VEXDREN-2710 file (C-alpha; in Angstrom, 1 decimal):
% VEXDREN-2710
k/r/px/py/pz
1/MET/117.9/85.0/40.9
2/ALA/114.0/84.6/41.6
3/GLU/115.2/82.9/45.3
4/ASN/116.7/86.1/45.9
5/PHE/114.1/88.6/44.7
6/GLU/111.6/86.3/46.7
7/ARG/113.7/87.1/49.9
8/ALA/114.1/90.7/49.1
9/ARG/110.0/91.1/48.8
10/ALA/109.5/89.2/52.1
11/LEU/111.9/91.3/53.4
12/PHE/110.1/94.6/52.3
13/LYS/106.5/93.6/53.5
14/LYS/108.1/91.8/57.2
15/ALA/105.9/93.8/59.5
16/ASP/106.9/95.2/62.8
17/PRO/105.1/95.1/66.3
18/ASP/102.5/98.2/65.0
19/GLY/101.8/96.1/61.8
20/LYS/103.5/98.5/59.2
21/THR/105.6/97.2/56.7
22/LEU/109.0/98.7/55.0
23/HIS/107.2/97.7/51.4
24/GLU/104.1/100.2/52.8
25/HIS/105.8/103.1/54.2
26/LEU/108.0/103.4/51.0
27/THR/104.9/103.7/48.5
28/GLN/103.1/106.4/51.1
29/LEU/106.5/108.1/51.4
30/LEU/107.0/108.2/46.9
31/LEU/103.3/109.2/46.9
32/GLN/103.6/111.9/49.1
33/VAL/106.9/113.2/47.0
34/ALA/104.9/112.6/43.6
35/LYS/101.7/114.7/45.6
36/GLU/104.2/117.7/46.7
37/GLN/106.6/117.7/44.0
38/PRO/109.9/119.5/46.0
39/GLU/112.5/121.2/44.2
40/ASN/114.7/119.1/45.5
41/PRO/113.4/115.5/46.5
42/LEU/116.5/113.9/47.5
43/ALA/117.0/116.8/50.2
44/VAL/113.5/116.5/51.5
45/PHE/113.1/112.8/51.3
46/GLU/114.2/111.8/55.0
47/GLU/112.1/114.7/56.2
48/LEU/109.4/113.3/55.1
49/SER/109.9/109.9/55.5
50/VAL/110.5/111.4/59.2
51/LYS/106.8/113.0/59.3
52/LEU/105.1/110.0/57.3
53/LYS/106.6/107.8/60.3
54/ALA/105.3/110.2/63.4
55/GLY/101.8/110.3/61.7
56/ALA/102.2/114.3/60.7
57/LEU/101.1/113.8/57.2
58/SER/97.6/113.8/56.8
59/LEU/96.3/111.2/55.2
60/PRO/94.5/111.5/51.9
61/ARG/90.6/112.1/52.1
62/LEU/87.7/110.9/50.3
63/LYS/86.0/113.2/48.3
64/GLU/82.2/111.5/49.4
65/THR/82.8/113.3/52.7
66/PRO/79.8/113.1/55.4
67/VAL/77.2/115.8/54.3
68/VAL/75.3/117.8/57.1
69/ALA/71.7/117.8/57.3
70/GLY/70.5/121.4/55.2
71/ASP/67.9/123.2/56.6
72/ALA/64.9/121.0/54.7
73/GLU/66.4/117.7/57.1
74/ARG/66.6/119.5/60.0
75/LYS/62.7/120.7/59.7
76/LEU/61.6/117.3/58.5
77/LEU/63.8/115.7/61.5
78/LEU/62.2/118.7/64.3
79/THR/58.5/117.9/62.8
80/ALA/58.9/114.2/63.2
81/VAL/60.0/114.8/66.5
82/SER/57.2/117.2/67.9
83/LYS/54.8/114.7/66.6
84/THR/56.6/111.8/68.5
85/ALA/56.1/114.1/71.5
86/ARG/52.5/114.6/71.5
87/LEU/52.2/111.2/71.3
88/LEU/54.2/110.3/74.3
89/ALA/51.7/112.7/76.2
90/PRO/47.9/112.5/74.7
91/LYS/45.7/115.1/76.0
92/ARG/43.7/113.1/79.1
93/GLU/41.5/114.3/81.2
94/ASP/41.3/112.1/84.2
95/ASP/43.0/108.7/85.4
96/GLU/39.9/106.8/85.0
97/ALA/39.1/107.3/81.3
98/SER/42.7/106.7/80.4
99/ALA/42.7/103.3/82.7
100/VAL/39.5/102.5/80.6
101/GLU/40.2/103.7/76.8
102/ASP/43.9/101.6/77.1
103/VAL/42.2/98.4/77.9
104/LEU/40.3/98.9/74.2
105/VAL/43.7/99.3/72.6
106/PRO/45.3/95.2/72.0
107/ASP/49.1/95.2/73.0
108/LEU/50.5/96.0/69.5
109/LEU/54.4/95.3/71.0
110/GLN/52.9/91.5/71.9
111/GLU/50.9/91.4/68.6
112/ALA/54.1/92.5/66.6
113/GLN/56.2/89.5/68.1
114/LEU/53.7/86.9/67.1
115/LEU/53.4/88.2/63.7
116/GLN/57.5/87.8/63.5
117/LEU/57.2/84.6/63.6
118/ALA/54.9/84.4/60.8
119/GLY/57.3/86.7/58.7
120/ILE/56.0/90.0/59.5
121/ASN/58.3/92.3/60.5
122/ILE/57.4/95.8/62.1
123/SER/60.4/97.6/63.9
124/GLN/59.9/98.1/67.7
125/GLU/59.9/101.8/66.9
126/GLU/57.3/101.7/64.2
127/THR/54.7/99.4/66.7
128/TYR/55.6/101.3/70.0
129/LEU/54.5/104.7/67.5
130/LEU/51.3/102.8/66.1
131/PHE/50.2/102.0/69.7
132/LEU/50.4/105.5/70.8
133/SER/48.9/106.9/67.9
134/LEU/46.0/104.6/68.1
135/GLN/45.0/105.3/71.5
136/GLN/44.8/109.0/70.8
137/LEU/42.3/107.8/67.7
138/VAL/40.0/106.0/70.1
139/GLN/39.8/109.2/72.3
140/ASP/39.6/111.8/70.0
141/GLN/36.8/109.4/67.5
142/GLU/35.6/108.2/70.8
143/LEU/35.8/104.6/69.6
144/GLU/34.2/101.8/71.3
145/GLY/37.0/99.5/70.2
146/ALA/40.0/99.3/67.4
147/ARG/42.7/97.0/66.4
148/LEU/45.6/97.6/63.7
149/PHE/43.9/95.8/60.1
150/GLY/47.2/96.1/58.6
151/LYS/49.4/98.1/56.0
152/PHE/48.6/98.9/52.8
153/LEU/51.3/99.7/50.5
154/GLY/51.8/102.2/47.9
155/THR/53.7/103.5/45.2
156/LYS/54.6/107.1/46.8
157/HIS/53.1/106.9/50.3
158/ASP/51.6/103.8/52.2
159/TYR/48.2/103.6/54.8
160/TYR/47.9/102.5/58.2
161/VAL/44.7/100.9/58.5
162/VAL/42.9/100.6/61.3
163/GLU/39.5/98.8/62.1
164/ALA/36.6/100.3/64.7
165/LYS/33.6/100.3/66.1
166/PRO/32.4/104.1/66.8
167/ALA/30.1/105.1/69.9
168/GLN/27.8/107.3/67.6
169/TRP/28.0/106.2/63.8
170/PRO/28.5/109.1/61.3
171/GLU/25.7/109.8/59.0
172/GLU/26.1/109.3/55.2
173/ALA/24.1/111.6/52.6
174/GLU/21.5/109.7/50.6
175/ASP/21.9/108.7/47.3
176/PRO/19.2/110.2/44.8
177/ASP/18.4/107.0/43.6
178/PRO/16.2/104.9/45.6
179/VAL/17.0/101.8/44.6
180/ALA/21.0/102.3/44.9
181/GLU/20.1/103.5/48.2
182/SER/18.5/100.0/49.4
183/LYS/21.4/98.5/48.1
184/ARG/23.9/100.0/50.8
185/GLU/24.1/98.4/53.6
186/PRO/23.8/100.8/56.6
187/TRP/26.4/101.9/59.1
188/GLY/26.8/99.3/61.6
189/ASP/25.4/96.4/59.2
190/GLY/26.3/93.9/57.2
191/VAL/29.7/95.1/55.5
192/ASN/29.3/98.1/56.7
193/SER/29.5/96.6/60.7
194/PHE/33.0/98.3/61.2
195/ALA/34.6/101.8/60.2
196/TYR/38.2/102.2/59.2
197/TYR/40.7/105.0/59.3
198/ALA/43.7/105.4/56.9
199/SER/47.0/107.7/57.7
200/ASN/50.1/107.7/56.0
201/SER/51.7/107.5/58.8
202/VAL/52.3/106.7/62.4
203/HIS/51.7/110.0/63.9
204/GLY/47.9/110.5/62.2
205/PRO/46.3/112.6/61.3
206/TRP/43.8/109.6/60.6
207/THR/40.6/109.8/58.2
208/ARG/37.6/107.8/58.1
209/LEU/37.0/105.9/54.9
210/PRO/33.4/106.3/53.3
211/ALA/30.9/103.3/53.9
212/LEU/31.5/101.0/51.2
213/ARG/28.6/101.0/48.5
214/PRO/28.3/97.7/46.4
215/GLU/29.1/99.3/43.1
216/TRP/32.2/99.9/44.1
217/VAL/33.1/96.1/44.5
218/ALA/31.6/94.9/41.2
219/ILE/33.9/97.4/39.5
220/ALA/36.7/96.9/41.8
221/ARG/36.6/93.0/41.1
222/GLN/37.3/93.8/37.4
223/THR/40.2/96.2/37.7
224/ARG/43.4/96.1/38.9
225/ARG/45.4/98.8/40.3
226/PHE/48.1/99.6/43.0
227/LEU/47.4/102.1/46.0
228/THR/49.4/105.8/45.7
229/GLY/48.7/106.8/49.6
230/ASP/46.7/110.5/48.6
231/LEU/43.0/109.0/49.3
232/ASN/42.0/112.5/46.6
233/ALA/43.5/110.7/44.3
234/PRO/41.7/109.6/41.1
235/VAL/42.0/105.6/40.0
236/LEU/42.7/105.3/36.3
237/GLY/42.1/102.3/34.1
238/PHE/39.6/100.2/32.6
239/PRO/36.7/99.8/34.1
240/ARG/36.8/103.3/35.4
241/PHE/36.2/103.1/39.2
242/SER/35.5/107.1/39.4
243/TRP/34.9/107.1/43.0
244/GLY/38.3/108.2/44.2
245/GLU/41.5/106.3/45.9
246/ALA/39.5/106.6/49.8
247/ALA/36.3/104.7/48.1
248/TYR/39.1/101.8/46.6
249/LEU/41.0/101.4/49.5
250/ARG/37.8/100.6/51.2
251/THR/36.7/98.5/49.1
252/GLN/40.3/96.3/48.9
253/ILE/39.7/96.3/52.5
254/ALA/36.6/94.4/52.4
255/ARG/37.3/91.9/50.0
256/ILE/40.5/90.9/51.9
257/ALA/38.8/90.7/55.5
258/ALA/35.7/88.7/54.1
259/ALA/38.2/86.3/52.9
260/THR/41.3/86.5/55.2
261/VAL/39.7/86.8/58.4
262/VAL/39.8/83.5/60.3
263/SER/40.3/82.4/63.7
264/PRO/41.0/79.0/65.1
265/LYS/37.5/76.7/65.5
266/GLY/35.3/77.6/68.4
267/GLN/37.1/80.8/69.4
268/TYR/34.0/82.4/67.8
269/VAL/29.8/81.9/68.2
270/GLN/27.1/82.7/66.1
271/ALA/25.4/86.3/67.8
272/ALA/21.6/85.8/69.0
273/ASP/20.3/88.6/67.1
274/SER/21.6/87.9/63.3
275/ASP/23.1/85.2/61.2
276/PHE/26.1/86.7/59.7
277/VAL/27.7/88.1/63.2
278/ALA/30.0/86.5/65.4
279/VAL/31.0/87.0/68.6
280/GLU/33.5/86.0/71.1
281/ASN/33.6/83.0/73.1
282/GLU/34.1/83.0/76.5
283/ASP/34.2/79.6/77.5
284/TYR/36.7/79.0/74.5
285/GLU/39.3/76.0/74.9
286/ALA/42.6/77.2/73.2
287/LEU/43.3/74.1/70.8
288/LEU/46.4/72.1/70.6
289/PRO/49.2/73.6/67.8
290/SER/49.1/69.6/66.7
291/GLN/45.5/70.8/66.3
292/LEU/46.0/74.1/64.7
293/GLN/48.0/72.9/62.1
294/ASP/45.1/71.0/60.3
295/LEU/43.5/73.2/57.9
296/GLU/40.1/72.5/59.1
297/ASN/40.2/73.7/62.4
298/TRP/40.8/77.0/61.3
299/VAL/37.2/79.4/60.2
300/HIS/35.8/82.3/58.7
301/HIS/34.4/84.6/61.3
302/ARG/33.8/87.3/58.8
303/ALA/30.6/86.9/56.5
304/HIS/31.2/86.2/53.0
305/LEU/30.7/89.1/50.5
306/LEU/28.0/88.2/47.8
307/ARG/28.5/89.1/44.1
308/GLN/25.7/92.3/45.3
309/GLY/28.7/93.4/47.2
310/ARG/26.9/93.1/50.4
311/VAL/26.9/90.4/53.0
312/SER/23.2/89.7/53.1
313/PRO/21.1/89.5/49.7
314/TRP/19.8/92.3/48.1
315/GLU/15.7/91.5/47.0
316/PRO/14.1/94.7/44.4
317/PRO/11.8/96.7/45.9
318/GLU/8.3/94.9/45.7
319/ASP/6.3/98.1/44.7
320/LYS/7.9/98.7/41.5
321/GLU/5.2/98.4/38.8
322/GLU/6.3/95.5/35.7
323/ASP/7.0/97.9/33.1
324/GLU/8.9/100.2/35.1
325/GLU/13.2/99.6/34.0
326/LEU/15.1/99.4/37.1
327/PRO/18.8/99.8/37.0
328/ASP/21.3/97.2/37.0
329/MET/18.7/95.0/35.2
330/GLU/21.2/91.6/33.9
331/ALA/22.5/91.5/38.0
332/GLN/18.9/91.2/38.4
333/LYS/18.3/88.7/35.8
334/GLU/20.7/86.2/37.7
335/GLU/20.1/83.0/40.2
336/PRO/19.9/84.7/43.4
337/GLU/23.2/83.8/45.3
338/GLU/22.9/82.0/48.7
339/PRO/25.3/83.2/51.8
340/VAL/27.8/81.2/52.8
341/LYS/27.5/80.6/56.3
342/LEU/29.8/81.6/58.9
343/PHE/32.2/79.1/60.5
344/ALA/33.2/77.9/57.4
345/PRO/36.9/75.7/57.3
346/ILE/39.2/77.3/55.3
347/ALA/40.5/74.1/53.6
348/GLU/37.3/74.3/51.7
349/ASP/38.3/78.2/50.3
350/GLU/38.9/77.9/46.5
351/GLY/42.5/78.6/45.1
352/SER/43.1/81.5/42.9
353/ALA/44.8/78.6/40.8
354/LYS/44.9/74.9/39.8
355/ASP/46.3/72.2/42.5
356/VAL/47.7/75.5/44.4
357/PRO/45.7/75.5/47.8
358/SER/44.2/78.8/49.2
359/TRP/46.3/79.0/52.6
360/THR/49.9/77.4/53.8
361/VAL/50.5/76.7/57.5
362/ARG/53.6/77.8/59.0
363/THR/54.7/76.7/62.6
364/SER/57.7/78.4/65.3
365/HIS/58.3/75.7/67.6
366/HIS/59.5/77.3/71.0
367/GLY/60.6/74.7/73.7
368/GLY/60.8/71.7/70.9
369/ILE/58.7/69.8/68.3
370/GLY/54.8/69.4/69.9
371/SER/55.6/71.6/72.7
372/ARG/52.0/73.9/73.8
373/HIS/54.0/77.1/73.4
374/SER/55.0/76.5/69.5
375/VAL/53.0/79.4/67.1
376/VAL/50.9/78.4/64.5
377/SER/50.2/80.7/61.9
378/VAL/48.1/80.5/58.5
379/LEU/48.9/82.6/55.5
380/SER/46.7/83.4/52.7
381/VAL/48.0/82.6/49.0
382/THR/45.1/84.3/47.4
383/TRP/45.7/87.6/49.6
384/PRO/49.2/87.4/49.9
385/GLY/50.3/89.5/52.8
386/ALA/47.2/88.4/54.5
387/VAL/48.1/86.1/58.0
388/ALA/46.4/84.9/61.2
389/VAL/48.8/83.8/64.1
390/ALA/47.5/82.0/67.4
391/LYS/49.0/80.9/70.4
392/GLY/46.8/80.3/73.3
393/LYS/43.7/81.6/73.3
394/HIS/45.3/84.9/71.9
395/THR/44.8/84.9/67.9
396/VAL/45.8/88.0/65.3
397/ASN/44.8/88.9/62.0
398/VAL/47.1/91.2/60.1
399/TYR/47.2/92.2/56.1
400/VAL/51.2/93.6/55.0
401/GLY/50.8/93.9/51.5
402/TRP/50.0/96.1/48.0
403/GLY/46.3/95.6/48.1
404/GLN/45.7/93.1/45.2
405/LYS/45.1/89.6/44.9
406/TYR/47.0/86.9/43.4
407/LEU/46.0/85.7/39.7
408/GLY/47.4/82.3/40.1
409/GLY/50.3/82.7/38.2
410/GLN/48.2/84.6/34.7
411/SER/48.7/88.1/33.6
412/TYR/46.0/90.5/34.2
413/THR/43.2/91.0/31.4
414/PRO/40.8/93.7/31.7
415/PRO/37.3/92.8/30.5
416/PRO/36.8/94.2/26.9
417/PRO/34.7/97.1/26.1
418/PRO/31.0/96.8/25.5
419/PRO/29.8/96.7/22.3
420/VAL/30.0/99.3/20.0
421/GLN/26.3/100.1/19.6
422/SER/24.3/99.5/16.5
423/GLU/23.2/102.3/13.9
424/TYR/20.4/103.8/14.7
425/VAL/16.8/103.1/12.4
426/ALA/14.3/105.5/11.7
427/ARG/10.5/103.5/11.9
428/PHE/8.2/104.9/9.1
429/ASP/5.0/103.5/7.1
430/ALA/5.5/104.6/3.3
431/GLU/2.7/103.3/2.5
432/ALA/0.4/105.4/5.0
433/GLY/2.8/108.4/3.3
434/GLU/4.7/108.6/5.9
435/LYS/8.1/110.1/5.1
436/ASP/12.1/109.1/6.1
437/PRO/12.3/111.1/9.2
438/LEU/16.4/111.1/8.3
439/GLN/16.1/112.8/4.8
440/GLU/15.8/116.0/4.7
441/GLN/12.7/117.4/3.5
442/GLU/11.4/120.1/1.5
443/ASP/10.2/123.4/2.7
444/PRO/6.5/123.6/3.7
445/LEU/4.2/125.5/1.1
446/PRO/1.6/128.2/2.7
447/PRO/-1.7/127.6/3.0
448/PRO/-3.8/128.4/0.0
449/SER/-5.5/131.3/1.5
450/TYR/-2.7/133.0/1.4
451/GLU/-1.3/132.8/-2.3
452/GLY/-2.6/136.0/-3.3
453/LYS/-1.4/138.3/-0.5
454/GLU/2.5/136.6/-1.4
455/LYS/1.9/138.0/-4.8
456/GLY/1.0/141.4/-3.2
457/GLU/-2.8/141.2/-4.8
458/GLY/-4.5/141.5/-1.8
459/ASP/-2.8/144.5/-0.5
460/GLU/-3.7/146.5/-3.3
461/GLU/-7.3/145.9/-3.4
462/ASP/-7.2/146.7/0.5
463/GLU/-5.8/150.5/-0.5
464/GLU/-8.8/150.6/-3.2
465/GLU/-11.2/150.1/-0.7
466/GLU/-9.8/152.1/1.8
467/LEU/-9.8/155.2/-0.8
468/ASP/-13.4/154.6/-1.3
469/ASP/-14.1/155.0/2.1
470/ASP/-12.2/158.6/2.5
471/ASP/-13.8/159.8/-0.5
472/ALA/-17.8/158.8/0.2
473/GLU/-16.8/160.4/3.7
474/GLY/-15.6/163.8/2.0
475/ARG/-19.0/164.0/-0.2
476/ASP/-21.2/163.6/2.8
477/GLU/-19.1/166.6/4.4
478/ASP/-19.4/168.7/1.0
479/GLU/-23.4/168.3/0.7
480/GLU/-23.6/168.7/4.8
481/GLU/-21.8/172.4/4.6
482/ASP/-24.1/173.3/1.2
483/GLN/-27.2/172.6/3.3
484/ASP/-25.6/175.1/5.5
485/ASP/-25.1/178.0/3.6
486/ALA/-28.6/177.5/1.9
END
């Protein structure tokens, strides 16, 4: 019996040249009858079977039908298309100027191919739009040079950041505090050697970030906050960063750039006019991939960021008097920090955790192991997302991450609040007759000369004197009249 059942089942599931089976046909036919519920199912059974074979019956549709884009979606799409069209047709006055400007912008498409080998994947469409937007930024802001610094991820929107050197540095408002103003490094010098522009979209617009101030670095090193994507948003938490997200983003850029912008040894040399500036070496000979696998052959060509939030050490003004108290006295009492020289090997960097290196090396072998065409990249462990890729004489530095430092596997602990201030203690000399100023004092008594006036005696005497004077004057007048009558 069981054997006959299996034979019948196999017969029902035998497929025809079109891949259809009797079992599937009967199943669909019974479902169609149950769906239509005719009055005489037997009479329409053959008709439904013919229609089902011919494909005349409509198959059941899913409820999740594709939704046509509404007006809001269409507006967003048209806006993106119009912005892309403006990038494809930038404003250019003449061909000669555009040819010079194109040289200032690096080839992002070529750099994106190198970054993919290091694990940083940026789509070709996004890369090309960034390239066009970077060209427009150079033209609009009259920049001498620009490069893509990276992409900062945010909770609501992301930031694209561009590092550039303007032809003319902007004017920054002076700080009313002369000491704080002396601590800030001016535009074009030190930590403010570059200007940074941020945008939430590859189409722009781009907003120039403010010049870095040392007090921002001191607070940012103690706090830990994710970016929101709004430059005007407040930065909450403790200790409070009270300058807004634009200043916080600029501070994180400075910390990341000082710690992760690296290059192969010998690619940059020290500038003749500054101890903290490196320029590209025209006579540089590219290192072999086997040499680049050693961290000793990778060096920092950006100046180290001191605890003061500067590149060059700051010294208090000498014309201040000894008794005059300056703000930030605790920082002045600290031992002076010696600046780290340029071109220090990254192998000497201190990691965020013990026994964990600050950098890892990754090699992509093209043409076989040991080939000259291999691409070597170093990835920062201290700042996850910072990558430097080298192939021949070409080196690319980029950062793509959340803008947060690796804590070495430990959870972030905010600094404790400042100690509670002690109660005020009044100082007075009781032996000298001084009274406690915190105790309620008795009302002072009037001087002794005014005691009679308080009782009203002085006023009555004055009235009597006035009356006596009036009577005397009246008598004198009567005597004069009597003499006239006589």
